[in-house]
PDB file of N, CA, C and O in Angstrom:
ATOM      1  N   MET A   1       7.346   7.321 -17.675  1.00  0.00           N
ATOM      2  CA  MET A   1       7.568   7.045 -16.267  1.00  0.00           C
ATOM      3  C   MET A   1       6.222   6.847 -15.576  1.00  0.00           C
ATOM      4  O   MET A   1       5.277   7.601 -15.809  1.00  0.00           O
ATOM      5  N   VAL A   2       6.149   5.853 -14.749  1.00  0.00           N
ATOM      6  CA  VAL A   2       4.925   5.503 -14.042  1.00  0.00           C
ATOM      7  C   VAL A   2       4.951   6.162 -12.662  1.00  0.00           C
ATOM      8  O   VAL A   2       5.911   6.011 -11.906  1.00  0.00           O
ATOM      9  N   SER A   3       3.887   6.889 -12.352  1.00  0.00           N
ATOM     10  CA  SER A   3       3.833   7.553 -11.053  1.00  0.00           C
ATOM     11  C   SER A   3       3.255   6.622  -9.997  1.00  0.00           C
ATOM     12  O   SER A   3       2.662   5.589 -10.309  1.00  0.00           O
ATOM     13  N   LYS A   4       3.442   7.006  -8.755  1.00  0.00           N
ATOM     14  CA  LYS A   4       2.923   6.229  -7.642  1.00  0.00           C
ATOM     15  C   LYS A   4       1.392   6.186  -7.686  1.00  0.00           C
ATOM     16  O   LYS A   4       0.787   5.170  -7.342  1.00  0.00           O
ATOM     17  N   MET A   5       0.776   7.280  -8.105  1.00  0.00           N
ATOM     18  CA  MET A   5      -0.678   7.346  -8.193  1.00  0.00           C
ATOM     19  C   MET A   5      -1.215   6.379  -9.244  1.00  0.00           C
ATOM     20  O   MET A   5      -2.280   5.792  -9.058  1.00  0.00           O
ATOM     21  N   GLU A   6      -0.488   6.211 -10.342  1.00  0.00           N
ATOM     22  CA  GLU A   6      -0.907   5.267 -11.380  1.00  0.00           C
ATOM     23  C   GLU A   6      -0.830   3.827 -10.869  1.00  0.00           C
ATOM     24  O   GLU A   6      -1.692   3.005 -11.180  1.00  0.00           O
ATOM     25  N   VAL A   7       0.196   3.532 -10.095  1.00  0.00           N
ATOM     26  CA  VAL A   7       0.344   2.186  -9.528  1.00  0.00           C
ATOM     27  C   VAL A   7      -0.781   1.919  -8.536  1.00  0.00           C
ATOM     28  O   VAL A   7      -1.353   0.829  -8.531  1.00  0.00           O
ATOM     29  N   ILE A   8      -1.102   2.894  -7.703  1.00  0.00           N
ATOM     30  CA  ILE A   8      -2.192   2.734  -6.738  1.00  0.00           C
ATOM     31  C   ILE A   8      -3.525   2.565  -7.461  1.00  0.00           C
ATOM     32  O   ILE A   8      -4.359   1.754  -7.056  1.00  0.00           O
ATOM     33  N   ALA A   9      -3.721   3.330  -8.530  1.00  0.00           N
ATOM     34  CA  ALA A   9      -4.956   3.211  -9.314  1.00  0.00           C
ATOM     35  C   ALA A   9      -5.059   1.824  -9.951  1.00  0.00           C
ATOM     36  O   ALA A   9      -6.144   1.244 -10.001  1.00  0.00           O
ATOM     37  N   LEU A  10      -3.946   1.296 -10.432  1.00  0.00           N
ATOM     38  CA  LEU A  10      -3.943  -0.054 -11.004  1.00  0.00           C
ATOM     39  C   LEU A  10      -4.305  -1.080  -9.938  1.00  0.00           C
ATOM     40  O   LEU A  10      -5.092  -1.992 -10.191  1.00  0.00           O
ATOM     41  N   TYR A  11      -3.735  -0.935  -8.756  1.00  0.00           N
ATOM     42  CA  TYR A  11      -4.035  -1.842  -7.639  1.00  0.00           C
ATOM     43  C   TYR A  11      -5.532  -1.823  -7.318  1.00  0.00           C
ATOM     44  O   TYR A  11      -6.157  -2.874  -7.176  1.00  0.00           O
ATOM     45  N   LYS A  12      -6.089  -0.640  -7.207  1.00  0.00           N
ATOM     46  CA  LYS A  12      -7.513  -0.511  -6.894  1.00  0.00           C
ATOM     47  C   LYS A  12      -8.383  -1.072  -8.015  1.00  0.00           C
ATOM     48  O   LYS A  12      -9.400  -1.714  -7.750  1.00  0.00           O
ATOM     49  N   ASN A  13      -7.991  -0.835  -9.258  1.00  0.00           N
ATOM     50  CA  ASN A  13      -8.759  -1.363 -10.390  1.00  0.00           C
ATOM     51  C   ASN A  13      -8.721  -2.887 -10.415  1.00  0.00           C
ATOM     52  O   ASN A  13      -9.729  -3.530 -10.707  1.00  0.00           O
ATOM     53  N   LEU A  14      -7.569  -3.462 -10.111  1.00  0.00           N
ATOM     54  CA  LEU A  14      -7.469  -4.916 -10.064  1.00  0.00           C
ATOM     55  C   LEU A  14      -8.360  -5.489  -8.961  1.00  0.00           C
ATOM     56  O   LEU A  14      -9.072  -6.469  -9.186  1.00  0.00           O
ATOM     57  N   LEU A  15      -8.326  -4.888  -7.776  1.00  0.00           N
ATOM     58  CA  LEU A  15      -9.169  -5.359  -6.682  1.00  0.00           C
ATOM     59  C   LEU A  15     -10.649  -5.192  -7.006  1.00  0.00           C
ATOM     60  O   LEU A  15     -11.462  -6.070  -6.712  1.00  0.00           O
ATOM     61  N   ARG A  16     -10.990  -4.065  -7.611  1.00  0.00           N
ATOM     62  CA  ARG A  16     -12.382  -3.810  -7.978  1.00  0.00           C
ATOM     63  C   ARG A  16     -12.874  -4.837  -8.988  1.00  0.00           C
ATOM     64  O   ARG A  16     -13.997  -5.331  -8.887  1.00  0.00           O
ATOM     65  N   GLU A  17     -12.036  -5.152  -9.949  1.00  0.00           N
ATOM     66  CA  GLU A  17     -12.427  -6.129 -10.969  1.00  0.00           C
ATOM     67  C   GLU A  17     -12.529  -7.525 -10.370  1.00  0.00           C
ATOM     68  O   GLU A  17     -13.432  -8.283 -10.723  1.00  0.00           O
ATOM     69  N   ALA A  18     -11.622  -7.873  -9.474  1.00  0.00           N
ATOM     70  CA  ALA A  18     -11.674  -9.192  -8.838  1.00  0.00           C
ATOM     71  C   ALA A  18     -12.924  -9.338  -7.977  1.00  0.00           C
ATOM     72  O   ALA A  18     -13.444 -10.442  -7.817  1.00  0.00           O
ATOM     73  N   SER A  19     -13.404  -8.238  -7.428  1.00  0.00           N
ATOM     74  CA  SER A  19     -14.602  -8.303  -6.592  1.00  0.00           C
ATOM     75  C   SER A  19     -15.859  -8.606  -7.396  1.00  0.00           C
ATOM     76  O   SER A  19     -16.898  -8.918  -6.815  1.00  0.00           O
ATOM     77  N   LYS A  20     -15.784  -8.521  -8.708  1.00  0.00           N
ATOM     78  CA  LYS A  20     -16.935  -8.791  -9.573  1.00  0.00           C
ATOM     79  C   LYS A  20     -17.132 -10.271  -9.869  1.00  0.00           C
ATOM     80  O   LYS A  20     -18.140 -10.651 -10.465  1.00  0.00           O
ATOM     81  N   PHE A  21     -16.183 -11.114  -9.463  1.00  0.00           N
ATOM     82  CA  PHE A  21     -16.351 -12.553  -9.686  1.00  0.00           C
ATOM     83  C   PHE A  21     -17.564 -13.042  -8.906  1.00  0.00           C
ATOM     84  O   PHE A  21     -17.677 -12.775  -7.710  1.00  0.00           O
ATOM     85  N   PRO A  22     -18.464 -13.749  -9.561  1.00  0.00           N
ATOM     86  CA  PRO A  22     -19.623 -14.269  -8.825  1.00  0.00           C
ATOM     87  C   PRO A  22     -19.250 -15.430  -7.897  1.00  0.00           C
ATOM     88  O   PRO A  22     -19.924 -15.648  -6.890  1.00  0.00           O
ATOM     89  N   ALA A  23     -18.212 -16.161  -8.209  1.00  0.00           N
ATOM     90  CA  ALA A  23     -17.801 -17.312  -7.407  1.00  0.00           C
ATOM     91  C   ALA A  23     -16.858 -16.854  -6.287  1.00  0.00           C
ATOM     92  O   ALA A  23     -15.857 -16.181  -6.529  1.00  0.00           O
ATOM     93  N   TYR A  24     -17.206 -17.236  -5.072  1.00  0.00           N
ATOM     94  CA  TYR A  24     -16.434 -16.841  -3.889  1.00  0.00           C
ATOM     95  C   TYR A  24     -14.973 -17.259  -3.996  1.00  0.00           C
ATOM     96  O   TYR A  24     -14.081 -16.460  -3.710  1.00  0.00           O
ATOM     97  N   ASN A  25     -14.718 -18.489  -4.401  1.00  0.00           N
ATOM     98  CA  ASN A  25     -13.342 -18.994  -4.452  1.00  0.00           C
ATOM     99  C   ASN A  25     -12.487 -18.211  -5.441  1.00  0.00           C
ATOM    100  O   ASN A  25     -11.338 -17.890  -5.140  1.00  0.00           O
ATOM    101  N   PHE A  26     -13.024 -17.900  -6.604  1.00  0.00           N
ATOM    102  CA  PHE A  26     -12.279 -17.113  -7.588  1.00  0.00           C
ATOM    103  C   PHE A  26     -12.036 -15.702  -7.072  1.00  0.00           C
ATOM    104  O   PHE A  26     -10.957 -15.140  -7.259  1.00  0.00           O
ATOM    105  N   ARG A  27     -13.044 -15.135  -6.422  1.00  0.00           N
ATOM    106  CA  ARG A  27     -12.935 -13.778  -5.893  1.00  0.00           C
ATOM    107  C   ARG A  27     -11.832 -13.706  -4.843  1.00  0.00           C
ATOM    108  O   ARG A  27     -10.982 -12.817  -4.902  1.00  0.00           O
ATOM    109  N   MET A  28     -11.833 -14.625  -3.889  1.00  0.00           N
ATOM    110  CA  MET A  28     -10.825 -14.611  -2.828  1.00  0.00           C
ATOM    111  C   MET A  28      -9.427 -14.915  -3.376  1.00  0.00           C
ATOM    112  O   MET A  28      -8.438 -14.338  -2.922  1.00  0.00           O
ATOM    113  N   TYR A  29      -9.353 -15.817  -4.347  1.00  0.00           N
ATOM    114  CA  TYR A  29      -8.068 -16.123  -4.971  1.00  0.00           C
ATOM    115  C   TYR A  29      -7.511 -14.882  -5.664  1.00  0.00           C
ATOM    116  O   TYR A  29      -6.321 -14.586  -5.567  1.00  0.00           O
ATOM    117  N   GLY A  30      -8.380 -14.166  -6.360  1.00  0.00           N
ATOM    118  CA  GLY A  30      -7.951 -12.939  -7.026  1.00  0.00           C
ATOM    119  C   GLY A  30      -7.432 -11.916  -6.037  1.00  0.00           C
ATOM    120  O   GLY A  30      -6.383 -11.311  -6.258  1.00  0.00           O
ATOM    121  N   PHE A  31      -8.160 -11.716  -4.943  1.00  0.00           N
ATOM    122  CA  PHE A  31      -7.704 -10.768  -3.914  1.00  0.00           C
ATOM    123  C   PHE A  31      -6.332 -11.148  -3.388  1.00  0.00           C
ATOM    124  O   PHE A  31      -5.445 -10.301  -3.281  1.00  0.00           O
ATOM    125  N   ARG A  32      -6.155 -12.432  -3.057  1.00  0.00           N
ATOM    126  CA  ARG A  32      -4.861 -12.887  -2.513  1.00  0.00           C
ATOM    127  C   ARG A  32      -3.733 -12.673  -3.509  1.00  0.00           C
ATOM    128  O   ARG A  32      -2.676 -12.155  -3.149  1.00  0.00           O
ATOM    129  N   ARG A  33      -3.952 -13.069  -4.765  1.00  0.00           N
ATOM    130  CA  ARG A  33      -2.888 -12.937  -5.773  1.00  0.00           C
ATOM    131  C   ARG A  33      -2.510 -11.480  -5.999  1.00  0.00           C
ATOM    132  O   ARG A  33      -1.328 -11.163  -6.129  1.00  0.00           O
ATOM    133  N   ILE A  34      -3.493 -10.596  -6.048  1.00  0.00           N
ATOM    134  CA  ILE A  34      -3.217  -9.172  -6.271  1.00  0.00           C
ATOM    135  C   ILE A  34      -2.436  -8.604  -5.092  1.00  0.00           C
ATOM    136  O   ILE A  34      -1.407  -7.956  -5.281  1.00  0.00           O
ATOM    137  N   ARG A  35      -2.916  -8.844  -3.886  1.00  0.00           N
ATOM    138  CA  ARG A  35      -2.226  -8.315  -2.699  1.00  0.00           C
ATOM    139  C   ARG A  35      -0.818  -8.873  -2.577  1.00  0.00           C
ATOM    140  O   ARG A  35       0.127  -8.125  -2.322  1.00  0.00           O
ATOM    141  N   ASP A  36      -0.669 -10.174  -2.756  1.00  0.00           N
ATOM    142  CA  ASP A  36       0.654 -10.782  -2.647  1.00  0.00           C
ATOM    143  C   ASP A  36       1.605 -10.266  -3.716  1.00  0.00           C
ATOM    144  O   ASP A  36       2.781 -10.029  -3.441  1.00  0.00           O
ATOM    145  N   GLY A  37       1.105 -10.092  -4.925  1.00  0.00           N
ATOM    146  CA  GLY A  37       1.947  -9.586  -6.012  1.00  0.00           C
ATOM    147  C   GLY A  37       2.454  -8.179  -5.739  1.00  0.00           C
ATOM    148  O   GLY A  37       3.622  -7.877  -5.981  1.00  0.00           O
ATOM    149  N   PHE A  38       1.576  -7.321  -5.235  1.00  0.00           N
ATOM    150  CA  PHE A  38       1.998  -5.958  -4.943  1.00  0.00           C
ATOM    151  C   PHE A  38       2.931  -5.917  -3.735  1.00  0.00           C
ATOM    152  O   PHE A  38       3.882  -5.135  -3.718  1.00  0.00           O
ATOM    153  N   ARG A  39       2.674  -6.742  -2.735  1.00  0.00           N
ATOM    154  CA  ARG A  39       3.567  -6.783  -1.567  1.00  0.00           C
ATOM    155  C   ARG A  39       4.950  -7.294  -1.949  1.00  0.00           C
ATOM    156  O   ARG A  39       5.962  -6.802  -1.449  1.00  0.00           O
ATOM    157  N   MET A  40       4.987  -8.276  -2.831  1.00  0.00           N
ATOM    158  CA  MET A  40       6.253  -8.858  -3.237  1.00  0.00           C
ATOM    159  C   MET A  40       7.111  -7.846  -4.005  1.00  0.00           C
ATOM    160  O   MET A  40       8.339  -7.894  -3.938  1.00  0.00           O
ATOM    161  N   ASN A  41       6.469  -6.942  -4.724  1.00  0.00           N
ATOM    162  CA  ASN A  41       7.201  -5.995  -5.569  1.00  0.00           C
ATOM    163  C   ASN A  41       7.266  -4.589  -4.987  1.00  0.00           C
ATOM    164  O   ASN A  41       7.634  -3.654  -5.698  1.00  0.00           O
ATOM    165  N   LYS A  42       6.921  -4.414  -3.722  1.00  0.00           N
ATOM    166  CA  LYS A  42       6.863  -3.065  -3.149  1.00  0.00           C
ATOM    167  C   LYS A  42       8.228  -2.405  -3.001  1.00  0.00           C
ATOM    168  O   LYS A  42       8.307  -1.179  -2.932  1.00  0.00           O
ATOM    169  N   ASP A  43       9.293  -3.176  -2.952  1.00  0.00           N
ATOM    170  CA  ASP A  43      10.622  -2.610  -2.723  1.00  0.00           C
ATOM    171  C   ASP A  43      11.409  -2.356  -4.007  1.00  0.00           C
ATOM    172  O   ASP A  43      12.588  -2.008  -3.949  1.00  0.00           O
ATOM    173  N   ILE A  44      10.780  -2.523  -5.148  1.00  0.00           N
ATOM    174  CA  ILE A  44      11.466  -2.280  -6.421  1.00  0.00           C
ATOM    175  C   ILE A  44      11.659  -0.783  -6.597  1.00  0.00           C
ATOM    176  O   ILE A  44      10.722  -0.004  -6.425  1.00  0.00           O
ATOM    177  N   SER A  45      12.880  -0.384  -6.941  1.00  0.00           N
ATOM    178  CA  SER A  45      13.169   1.040  -7.115  1.00  0.00           C
ATOM    179  C   SER A  45      13.660   1.370  -8.523  1.00  0.00           C
ATOM    180  O   SER A  45      13.718   2.543  -8.893  1.00  0.00           O
ATOM    181  N   ASP A  46      14.010   0.365  -9.306  1.00  0.00           N
ATOM    182  CA  ASP A  46      14.485   0.590 -10.667  1.00  0.00           C
ATOM    183  C   ASP A  46      13.310   0.995 -11.559  1.00  0.00           C
ATOM    184  O   ASP A  46      12.323   0.266 -11.660  1.00  0.00           O
ATOM    185  N   LYS A  47      13.417   2.143 -12.195  1.00  0.00           N
ATOM    186  CA  LYS A  47      12.323   2.700 -13.012  1.00  0.00           C
ATOM    187  C   LYS A  47      11.920   1.766 -14.146  1.00  0.00           C
ATOM    188  O   LYS A  47      10.735   1.623 -14.445  1.00  0.00           O
ATOM    189  N   LYS A  48      12.895   1.137 -14.769  1.00  0.00           N
ATOM    190  CA  LYS A  48      12.607   0.246 -15.894  1.00  0.00           C
ATOM    191  C   LYS A  48      11.809  -0.974 -15.439  1.00  0.00           C
ATOM    192  O   LYS A  48      10.863  -1.396 -16.104  1.00  0.00           O
ATOM    193  N   VAL A  49      12.201  -1.524 -14.307  1.00  0.00           N
ATOM    194  CA  VAL A  49      11.503  -2.702 -13.774  1.00  0.00           C
ATOM    195  C   VAL A  49      10.082  -2.311 -13.352  1.00  0.00           C
ATOM    196  O   VAL A  49       9.137  -3.072 -13.558  1.00  0.00           O
ATOM    197  N   ILE A  50       9.939  -1.122 -12.760  1.00  0.00           N
ATOM    198  CA  ILE A  50       8.609  -0.647 -12.362  1.00  0.00           C
ATOM    199  C   ILE A  50       7.704  -0.524 -13.588  1.00  0.00           C
ATOM    200  O   ILE A  50       6.541  -0.924 -13.545  1.00  0.00           O
ATOM    201  N   GLU A  51       8.234   0.024 -14.670  1.00  0.00           N
ATOM    202  CA  GLU A  51       7.435   0.168 -15.890  1.00  0.00           C
ATOM    203  C   GLU A  51       7.055  -1.192 -16.466  1.00  0.00           C
ATOM    204  O   GLU A  51       5.944  -1.365 -16.966  1.00  0.00           O
ATOM    205  N   GLU A  52       7.970  -2.155 -16.400  1.00  0.00           N
ATOM    206  CA  GLU A  52       7.658  -3.506 -16.888  1.00  0.00           C
ATOM    207  C   GLU A  52       6.568  -4.154 -16.041  1.00  0.00           C
ATOM    208  O   GLU A  52       5.639  -4.764 -16.570  1.00  0.00           O
ATOM    209  N   LYS A  53       6.690  -4.017 -14.731  1.00  0.00           N
ATOM    210  CA  LYS A  53       5.686  -4.590 -13.831  1.00  0.00           C
ATOM    211  C   LYS A  53       4.335  -3.909 -14.013  1.00  0.00           C
ATOM    212  O   LYS A  53       3.293  -4.558 -13.933  1.00  0.00           O
ATOM    213  N   TYR A  54       4.354  -2.604 -14.256  1.00  0.00           N
ATOM    214  CA  TYR A  54       3.111  -1.862 -14.490  1.00  0.00           C
ATOM    215  C   TYR A  54       2.434  -2.352 -15.772  1.00  0.00           C
ATOM    216  O   TYR A  54       1.216  -2.529 -15.811  1.00  0.00           O
ATOM    217  N   ALA A  55       3.229  -2.567 -16.813  1.00  0.00           N
ATOM    218  CA  ALA A  55       2.680  -3.093 -18.067  1.00  0.00           C
ATOM    219  C   ALA A  55       2.089  -4.489 -17.859  1.00  0.00           C
ATOM    220  O   ALA A  55       1.031  -4.805 -18.403  1.00  0.00           O
ATOM    221  N   GLU A  56       2.770  -5.321 -17.074  1.00  0.00           N
ATOM    222  CA  GLU A  56       2.237  -6.653 -16.748  1.00  0.00           C
ATOM    223  C   GLU A  56       0.924  -6.532 -15.983  1.00  0.00           C
ATOM    224  O   GLU A  56      -0.002  -7.314 -16.202  1.00  0.00           O
ATOM    225  N   GLY A  57       0.846  -5.560 -15.094  1.00  0.00           N
ATOM    226  CA  GLY A  57      -0.375  -5.339 -14.327  1.00  0.00           C
ATOM    227  C   GLY A  57      -1.534  -4.921 -15.207  1.00  0.00           C
ATOM    228  O   GLY A  57      -2.667  -5.350 -14.990  1.00  0.00           O
ATOM    229  N   LEU A  58      -1.259  -4.078 -16.210  1.00  0.00           N
ATOM    230  CA  LEU A  58      -2.315  -3.665 -17.148  1.00  0.00           C
ATOM    231  C   LEU A  58      -2.814  -4.855 -17.961  1.00  0.00           C
ATOM    232  O   LEU A  58      -4.013  -4.989 -18.206  1.00  0.00           O
ATOM    233  N   GLU A  59      -1.894  -5.712 -18.375  1.00  0.00           N
ATOM    234  CA  GLU A  59      -2.290  -6.925 -19.101  1.00  0.00           C
ATOM    235  C   GLU A  59      -3.117  -7.842 -18.199  1.00  0.00           C
ATOM    236  O   GLU A  59      -4.094  -8.444 -18.644  1.00  0.00           O
ATOM    237  N   ALA A  60      -2.721  -7.943 -16.933  1.00  0.00           N
ATOM    238  CA  ALA A  60      -3.463  -8.777 -15.986  1.00  0.00           C
ATOM    239  C   ALA A  60      -4.869  -8.215 -15.765  1.00  0.00           C
ATOM    240  O   ALA A  60      -5.826  -8.973 -15.604  1.00  0.00           O
ATOM    241  N   LEU A  61      -4.991  -6.897 -15.756  1.00  0.00           N
ATOM    242  CA  LEU A  61      -6.301  -6.271 -15.588  1.00  0.00           C
ATOM    243  C   LEU A  61      -7.214  -6.612 -16.760  1.00  0.00           C
ATOM    244  O   LEU A  61      -8.385  -6.938 -16.563  1.00  0.00           O
ATOM    245  N   GLU A  62      -6.690  -6.538 -17.962  1.00  0.00           N
ATOM    246  CA  GLU A  62      -7.492  -6.885 -19.138  1.00  0.00           C
ATOM    247  C   GLU A  62      -7.894  -8.362 -19.109  1.00  0.00           C
ATOM    248  O   GLU A  62      -9.027  -8.705 -19.444  1.00  0.00           O
ATOM    249  N   MET A  63      -6.977  -9.221 -18.714  1.00  0.00           N
ATOM    250  CA  MET A  63      -7.276 -10.644 -18.616  1.00  0.00           C
ATOM    251  C   MET A  63      -8.337 -10.887 -17.549  1.00  0.00           C
ATOM    252  O   MET A  63      -9.240 -11.701 -17.742  1.00  0.00           O
ATOM    253  N   LEU A  64      -8.230 -10.189 -16.435  1.00  0.00           N
ATOM    254  CA  LEU A  64      -9.184 -10.327 -15.348  1.00  0.00           C
ATOM    255  C   LEU A  64     -10.582  -9.901 -15.785  1.00  0.00           C
ATOM    256  O   LEU A  64     -11.571 -10.531 -15.412  1.00  0.00           O
ATOM    257  N   LYS A  65     -10.663  -8.839 -16.568  1.00  0.00           N
ATOM    258  CA  LYS A  65     -11.957  -8.392 -17.087  1.00  0.00           C
ATOM    259  C   LYS A  65     -12.594  -9.477 -17.951  1.00  0.00           C
ATOM    260  O   LYS A  65     -13.794  -9.732 -17.853  1.00  0.00           O
ATOM    261  N   ARG A  66     -11.791 -10.110 -18.790  1.00  0.00           N
ATOM    262  CA  ARG A  66     -12.326 -11.188 -19.638  1.00  0.00           C
ATOM    263  C   ARG A  66     -12.772 -12.376 -18.786  1.00  0.00           C
ATOM    264  O   ARG A  66     -13.811 -12.978 -19.056  1.00  0.00           O
ATOM    265  N   GLN A  67     -11.993 -12.712 -17.764  1.00  0.00           N
ATOM    266  CA  GLN A  67     -12.334 -13.846 -16.912  1.00  0.00           C
ATOM    267  C   GLN A  67     -13.623 -13.591 -16.131  1.00  0.00           C
ATOM    268  O   GLN A  67     -14.414 -14.512 -15.928  1.00  0.00           O
ATOM    269  N   VAL A  68     -13.837 -12.365 -15.696  1.00  0.00           N
ATOM    270  CA  VAL A  68     -15.065 -12.034 -14.972  1.00  0.00           C
ATOM    271  C   VAL A  68     -16.272 -12.220 -15.881  1.00  0.00           C
ATOM    272  O   VAL A  68     -17.302 -12.741 -15.455  1.00  0.00           O
ATOM    273  N   ILE A  69     -16.145 -11.799 -17.115  1.00  0.00           N
ATOM    274  CA  ILE A  69     -17.251 -11.963 -18.073  1.00  0.00           C
ATOM    275  C   ILE A  69     -17.540 -13.441 -18.288  1.00  0.00           C
ATOM    276  O   ILE A  69     -18.697 -13.862 -18.258  1.00  0.00           O
ATOM    277  N   LEU A  70     -16.496 -14.226 -18.504  1.00  0.00           N
ATOM    278  CA  LEU A  70     -16.703 -15.661 -18.701  1.00  0.00           C
ATOM    279  C   LEU A  70     -17.287 -16.323 -17.461  1.00  0.00           C
ATOM    280  O   LEU A  70     -18.161 -17.184 -17.561  1.00  0.00           O
ATOM    281  N   SER A  71     -16.809 -15.923 -16.311  1.00  0.00           N
ATOM    282  CA  SER A  71     -17.287 -16.514 -15.072  1.00  0.00           C
ATOM    283  C   SER A  71     -18.756 -16.178 -14.827  1.00  0.00           C
ATOM    284  O   SER A  71     -19.495 -16.987 -14.266  1.00  0.00           O
ATOM    285  N   SER A  72     -19.174 -14.998 -15.244  1.00  0.00           N
ATOM    286  CA  SER A  72     -20.572 -14.616 -15.038  1.00  0.00           C
ATOM    287  C   SER A  72     -21.513 -15.390 -15.962  1.00  0.00           C
ATOM    288  O   SER A  72     -22.712 -15.469 -15.695  1.00  0.00           O
ATOM    289  N   LEU A  73     -20.987 -15.956 -17.032  1.00  0.00           N
ATOM    290  CA  LEU A  73     -21.814 -16.755 -17.938  1.00  0.00           C
ATOM    291  C   LEU A  73     -22.165 -18.108 -17.337  1.00  0.00           C
ATOM    292  O   LEU A  73     -23.204 -18.684 -17.662  1.00  0.00           O
ATOM    293  N   TYR A  74     -21.310 -18.614 -16.466  1.00  0.00           N
ATOM    294  CA  TYR A  74     -21.494 -19.941 -15.870  1.00  0.00           C
ATOM    295  C   TYR A  74     -21.570 -19.830 -14.356  1.00  0.00           C
ATOM    296  O   TYR A  74     -20.666 -20.273 -13.647  1.00  0.00           O
ATOM    297  N   LYS A  75     -22.642 -19.242 -13.866  1.00  0.00           N
ATOM    298  CA  LYS A  75     -22.798 -19.039 -12.431  1.00  0.00           C
ATOM    299  C   LYS A  75     -23.128 -20.352 -11.729  1.00  0.00           C
ATOM    300  O   LYS A  75     -23.803 -21.226 -12.274  1.00  0.00           O
ATOM    301  N   ALA A  76     -22.631 -20.456 -10.515  1.00  0.00           N
ATOM    302  CA  ALA A  76     -22.929 -21.609  -9.663  1.00  0.00           C
ATOM    303  C   ALA A  76     -23.704 -21.111  -8.445  1.00  0.00           C
ATOM    304  O   ALA A  76     -23.818 -19.906  -8.221  1.00  0.00           O
ATOM    305  N   LYS A  77     -24.226 -22.033  -7.675  1.00  0.00           N
ATOM    306  CA  LYS A  77     -24.924 -21.650  -6.452  1.00  0.00           C
ATOM    307  C   LYS A  77     -23.930 -21.049  -5.462  1.00  0.00           C
ATOM    308  O   LYS A  77     -22.743 -21.374  -5.473  1.00  0.00           O
ATOM    309  N   ASN A  78     -24.443 -20.164  -4.608  1.00  0.00           N
ATOM    310  CA  ASN A  78     -23.594 -19.563  -3.586  1.00  0.00           C
ATOM    311  C   ASN A  78     -23.174 -20.598  -2.552  1.00  0.00           C
ATOM    312  O   ASN A  78     -23.913 -21.538  -2.259  1.00  0.00           O
ATOM    313  N   LEU A  79     -21.986 -20.413  -2.009  1.00  0.00           N
ATOM    314  CA  LEU A  79     -21.490 -21.286  -0.960  1.00  0.00           C
ATOM    315  C   LEU A  79     -22.142 -20.914   0.372  1.00  0.00           C
ATOM    316  O   LEU A  79     -22.718 -19.836   0.514  1.00  0.00           O
ATOM    317  N   VAL A  80     -22.047 -21.793   1.314  1.00  0.00           N
ATOM    318  CA  VAL A  80     -22.638 -21.555   2.631  1.00  0.00           C
ATOM    319  C   VAL A  80     -21.986 -20.371   3.318  1.00  0.00           C
ATOM    320  O   VAL A  80     -22.662 -19.658   4.059  1.00  0.00           O
ATOM    321  N   ILE A  81     -20.705 -20.133   3.103  1.00  0.00           N
ATOM    322  CA  ILE A  81     -19.988 -19.076   3.791  1.00  0.00           C
ATOM    323  C   ILE A  81     -20.266 -17.684   3.219  1.00  0.00           C
ATOM    324  O   ILE A  81     -19.859 -16.683   3.808  1.00  0.00           O
ATOM    325  N   GLU A  82     -20.944 -17.614   2.095  1.00  0.00           N
ATOM    326  CA  GLU A  82     -21.261 -16.333   1.496  1.00  0.00           C
ATOM    327  C   GLU A  82     -22.510 -15.745   2.148  1.00  0.00           C
ATOM    328  O   GLU A  82     -23.487 -16.450   2.401  1.00  0.00           O
ATOM    329  N   ASN A  83     -22.458 -14.455   2.410  1.00  0.00           N
ATOM    330  CA  ASN A  83     -23.612 -13.764   3.008  1.00  0.00           C
ATOM    331  C   ASN A  83     -24.465 -13.158   1.908  1.00  0.00           C
ATOM    332  O   ASN A  83     -24.051 -12.202   1.253  1.00  0.00           O
ATOM    333  N   LYS A  84     -25.644 -13.706   1.705  1.00  0.00           N
ATOM    334  CA  LYS A  84     -26.553 -13.121   0.715  1.00  0.00           C
ATOM    335  C   LYS A  84     -27.958 -13.327   1.119  1.00  0.00           C
ATOM    336  O   LYS A  84     -28.872 -12.904   0.412  1.00  0.00           O
TER     337      LYS A  84
END
């Protein structure tokens, strides 16, 4: 059974990992997708569905970690809207 604290920790880990993208567009896209995904599924009450969604979230976290590594290998110049 997945606890509420585990789901919150997954959410925070996903956001933290998305913030590591060097490219602004990828970073903002990641934030939007994570927030929208959690908002869309906030009303799920079936334990089995929650566990399935949690497992999908863990897989997404691992994929996101790999994408951040790949993205850091091919850095681009910062956009004008980025503060650095």
